[in-house]
C-alpha atoms as one frame of an Amber mdcrd trajectory, in Angstrom:
protein
-298.370  34.805 -57.179-301.408  35.366 -55.016-304.796  34.304 -56.342-307.827
  36.591 -55.990-309.256  34.225 -53.351-306.032  34.379 -51.343-305.946  38.167
 -51.600-309.542  38.378 -50.391-308.864  36.029 -47.467-305.809  38.088 -46.519
-307.806  41.319 -46.654-310.577  39.797 -44.545-308.059  38.577 -41.983-306.356
  41.990 -41.758-309.713  43.693 -41.242-310.703  41.155 -38.593-307.397  41.728
 -36.778-307.954  45.502 -36.855-311.480  45.028 -35.516-310.241  42.730 -32.742
-307.563  45.238 -31.737-310.158  48.011 -31.652-312.284  45.913 -29.273-309.449
  45.505 -26.769-309.599  47.659 -23.639-307.778  50.966 -24.133-304.808  50.017
 -21.931-304.145  46.934 -24.062-305.036  48.470 -27.406-302.677  51.427 -27.066
-299.605  49.305 -26.318-300.330  46.997 -29.260-300.696  49.960 -31.606-297.494
  51.605 -30.402-295.556  48.325 -30.462-296.682  46.786 -33.743-297.949  49.662
 -35.861-295.442  52.334 -34.835-292.689  49.840 -33.878-291.831  51.644 -30.635
-289.659  49.872 -28.089-291.020  48.904 -24.694-289.013  51.726 -23.144-290.407
  54.288 -25.600-293.961  53.158 -24.911-293.324  53.264 -21.170-292.085  56.829
 -21.442-295.047  57.910 -23.581-297.571  56.381 -21.195-295.656  57.182 -17.992
-295.719  53.556 -16.845-292.904  51.088 -16.088-291.494  49.063 -19.024-292.511
  45.879 -17.214-296.125  47.035 -17.272-295.867  47.649 -21.012-294.518  44.119
 -21.520-297.302  42.647 -19.388-299.973  44.535 -21.300-298.536  43.530 -24.679
-298.422  39.912 -23.520-302.021  40.006 -22.294-303.257  41.735 -25.452-301.540
  39.176 -27.684-302.940  36.351 -25.568-306.471  37.712 -26.028-305.980  38.184
 -29.762-304.546  34.681 -30.148-307.472  33.208 -28.238-309.883  34.921 -30.597
-308.114  33.856 -33.758-307.077  30.346 -32.736-310.695  29.297 -33.105-311.053
  31.063 -36.464-307.714  30.098 -37.999-308.459  26.395 -38.001-308.911  26.646
 -41.757-312.615  27.393 -41.778-312.929  31.128 -41.288-309.910  31.912 -43.507
-309.439  28.795 -45.662-306.931  30.307 -48.075-304.590  31.646 -45.410-303.128
  28.203 -44.773-303.261  26.993 -48.355-300.649  29.508 -49.506-297.281  28.178
 -50.547-294.438  30.035 -48.875
């Protein structure tokens, strides 16, 4: 069962992730949204954007790298202390 503090930390983290995605350049943001929010395949995204599937993969990789870099510094237990204290 999730405590109120854990729920709040989870909500804050989700909002911060959304904000970080929205700050990505359009070319990176759109592939992340299609891939992880709409669950499109690389080929489907490539067709929608009229770009090669390899370009989609590269953009997803770069976008995830940028997002990880942002959150690696925050997810050390200080910005979201209850995220890591949850028992799985």
